[in-house]
C-alpha positions, -999 to +999 in steps of 0.1 A: -220+090+385-221+053+386-254+052+368-239+072+340-209+049+338-233+018+336-252+035+308-220+044+290-209+008+294-243-004+280-238+019+249-201+009+243-211-028+246-238-023+220-215-006+197-191-034+202-216-060+194-228-040+162-193-038+148-185-076+154-200-084+121-179-058+102-151-075+081-132-072+048-162-086+029-181-054+038-152-030+030-163-011-001-131+009-002-110-022-001-131-037-029-125-005-052-088-008-044-087-045-056-107-035-087-081-008-095-054-032-090-070-060-111-073-036-139-037-023-137-023-058-133-042-072-164-037-041-184-002-026-176+003+011-191+040+003-198+051-030-212+048-058-185+051-033-156+029-046-128+045-025-100+021-006-077+028+014-045-001+020-021+005+047+005-014+050+037-009+076+065-018+050+092+003+020+102-029+001+111-042+006+076-010-005+061-011-037+082-048-043+072-041-038+035-011-062+035-031-089+055-061-085+029-041-080-003-009-102-001-027-135-001-050-125-029-022-110-050-001-141-046-029-165-053-043-145-083-013-132-099+018-151-083+033-117-074+050-107-042+037-080-019+058-061+009+049-038+037+070-009+049+058+012+079+073+027+110+070-006+129+068-032+103+088-045+074+073-078+059+071-094+026+057-125+008+093-128-006+112-148+021+145-134+011+133-096+014+142-092+052+152-056+054+141-022+041+168-022+017+160-058+004+123-048-001+130-015-019+157-031-041+136-059-052+107-035-057+127-011-079+157-032-091+167-008-119+167+024-099+184+006-070+210-011-092+202-046-081+223-060-109+254-050-088+244-071-059+252-108-058+226-135-051+191-146-062+167-119-070+129-121-073+108-091-077+083-075-054+055-060-074+031-044-047+045-023-021+023-010+007+038+019+027+034+047+051+051+080+048+083+064+062+094+061+024+076+091+010+108+111+008+144+103-007+135+071-023+140+064-061+113+040-069+106+050-105+106+013-118+069+017-106+043+034-128+012+034-104+009+050-071-023+048-050-030+072-021-054+051-001-059+078+024-050+114+021-025+129+045-036+162+061-006+179+046-011+181+008+027+182+003+029+147+014+008+137-018+034+154-039+061+138-021+046+103-025+041+109-061+077+120-064+088+084-057+078+074-092+077+108-110+116+109-114+144+115-138+155+082-152+121+065-153+118+039-181+081+044-181+063+062-208+033+068-186+027+071-148-005+072-129-015+087-096-049+075-080-062+093-049-089+078-026-107+110-014-127+110+018-164+108+016-179+144+013-203+137+041-173+129+065-168+156+091 
């Protein structure tokens, strides 16, 4: 039994050593996401609309995407990014401290931001888990990316329903899905 545990420890240590070199520079899926975002931000479908929602089923993935994308988006496009997940609410916009602040600054028309006093800056990129996949009017946005697909296909419809709503000022909206690798079991 001890011998098998030592063998397992050796194998696990080898796996740990092998993955130490893996980082965002080797993440092809992240690079594809950045390419899609670059195209959308430089070629908006609707006049000057740079709003993008990125949904993930996993909090860890949402955290990773915010950490990787927020500095890039701010340095390259001078736009604000926010993350809303079950455990985390954060933004590059210092005044967006709550869920309501983030959603209102992301979708100011649908959330009637003009009725609220104070300085208003926009959030253009919203990274979220399914915590906002229902009951939110976010139709200021015209581009939604499902970075990973939830096991329940109804979630995809609910996510898309955040921007495909009555009252949208957009003439076009786009849904992008990242599907799992066909070889993945």
